[in-house]
C-alpha positions in Angstrom: -70.5 -125.1 63.5 -68.2 -127.2 61.2 -69.6 -130.4 59.6 -67.5 -133.4 60.3 -65.3 -134.4 57.4 -66.2 -137.6 55.7 -63.1 -139.9 55.6 -62.3 -143.2 53.9 -59.9 -145.8 55.1 -56.8 -146.5 53.1 -53.4 -147.9 53.8 -50.1 -146.0 53.5 -47.3 -148.2 52.2 -43.8 -146.6 52.6 -40.8 -148.2 50.7 -37.4 -147.0 51.6 -35.1 -148.4 48.9 -32.0 -147.9 46.8 -32.8 -145.4 44.1 -32.1 -147.8 41.3 -35.5 -149.4 42.4 -37.5 -146.4 41.7 -38.8 -147.2 38.2 -39.3 -150.9 38.7 -41.3 -150.0 42.1 -43.5 -147.6 40.4 -44.1 -150.0 37.5 -45.1 -152.6 40.0 -47.5 -150.1 41.7 -49.0 -149.2 38.5 -49.7 -152.8 37.4 -51.6 -153.2 40.7 -53.8 -150.2 40.1 -52.2 -147.7 42.4 -53.1 -144.4 41.2 -50.6 -142.1 42.9 -47.4 -141.9 44.8 -44.8 -139.7 46.0 -41.2 -140.2 45.7 -38.4 -138.2 47.7 -34.8 -138.7 48.0 -33.7 -139.4 51.5 -30.6 -140.5 53.3 -30.1 -142.2 56.8 -28.8 -145.3 58.4 -30.2 -148.7 57.7 -29.3 -152.3 58.8 -26.7 -152.4 55.9 -25.1 -149.1 57.1 -25.3 -145.6 56.5 -26.4 -144.2 52.9 -25.5 -140.6 52.6 -26.3 -140.2 48.8 -23.0 -138.7 48.0 -22.7 -140.7 44.8 -25.2 -142.1 42.3 -25.2 -145.7 43.6 -25.5 -144.7 47.2 -28.8 -142.7 46.6 -31.9 -143.8 48.5 -35.6 -143.1 47.8 -38.7 -143.0 49.9 -41.8 -144.1 48.0 -45.3 -143.3 49.6 -48.3 -145.1 48.2 -52.0 -144.8 49.4 -54.2 -147.5 48.4 -56.5 -150.2 49.9 -54.8 -152.8 52.2 -55.1 -155.7 50.0 -53.1 -153.8 47.1 -50.5 -152.5 49.6 -50.0 -156.1 51.0 -49.6 -157.6 47.4 -47.2 -154.9 46.5 -45.1 -155.5 49.7 -45.0 -159.2 49.0 -43.8 -158.6 45.5 -41.1 -156.2 46.8 -40.0 -158.8 49.4 -39.8 -161.7 46.9 -38.3 -159.8 43.9 -36.2 -157.0 45.2 -35.5 -157.4 49.0 -33.0 -160.3 48.6 -30.8 -158.2 46.2 -31.3 -154.6 47.3 -31.5 -152.5 50.6 -35.3 -152.3 51.2 -37.3 -151.3 54.2 -41.2 -151.1 54.2 -44.0 -150.2 56.7 -47.7 -149.8 56.5 -49.7 -147.1 58.4 -53.4 -146.9 58.5 -54.7 -143.6 56.7 -57.9 -141.9 56.2 -58.4 -139.9 53.0 -60.9 -137.2 52.1 -61.2 -137.8 48.3 -61.4 -141.7 47.9 -61.6 -141.8 44.1 -58.1 -140.5 44.1 -56.8 -143.6 45.8 
């Protein structure tokens, strides 16, 4: 018989943005206490058009951050205010449950 896992609520914030924003976005996350993130290069179609990543200025990243809801919202608000008016940025929240809460 398996013991049920003890999970803890967090929010997954996913930011899809131009690759030029990777370092500033990670810096913003660190300043808000986010302890970990994952970055991947992606390509796809956005409101602004298709981004294939065929050349340096056309690269796109997907930044995934797990943190509490208030931190995710504060970071999203900063990204909307500071970066979204000038760069291609898409964001979404997803409820998540983590197993080791001290890591998030």
